[in-house]
C-alpha positions in Angstrom: -91.2 -105.9 25.3 -89.7 -102.2 25.0 -92.0 -101.1 22.2 -94.8 -102.6 25.2 -93.3 -100.3 27.8 -90.8 -102.9 29.8 -87.9 -100.6 30.9 -85.8 -102.8 33.3 -83.5 -103.6 31.0 -82.6 -100.1 30.9 -83.2 -99.7 34.5 -79.9 -98.6 36.3 -79.4 -96.1 33.1 -82.7 -94.4 33.8 -82.0 -93.9 37.3 -78.9 -92.9 36.8 -76.5 -95.3 38.9 -73.8 -94.0 36.2 -73.7 -90.3 37.4 -74.6 -91.4 41.2 -71.8 -93.6 41.0 -69.7 -90.6 39.5 -70.1 -88.8 42.1 -69.7 -91.1 45.3 -66.0 -91.9 43.4 -65.0 -88.5 43.2 -66.6 -87.5 47.2 -64.7 -90.5 48.0 -61.4 -89.9 46.3 -62.2 -93.0 44.2 -62.3 -95.6 47.8 -66.4 -95.6 47.4 -67.3 -99.1 48.2 -70.6 -99.1 47.3 -70.9 -97.8 43.9 -74.3 -99.9 41.8 -72.1 -100.6 38.4 -68.7 -101.5 39.6 -67.9 -105.3 39.6 -71.7 -105.2 38.2 -73.0 -107.4 34.6 -74.6 -103.8 33.2 -70.8 -101.9 33.7 -69.9 -102.1 30.3 -73.2 -101.1 29.0 -73.1 -97.6 30.5 
């Protein structure tokens, strides 16, 4: 599927969710409650 341009399986990485989670964590001192990856099925992948 990815050969045909399907990339939804990598969407979190493509949009930079991990980066923005790290920024939110630093700014909030580790107390952010709106992280995209924390507790998600994608957390281990990124």
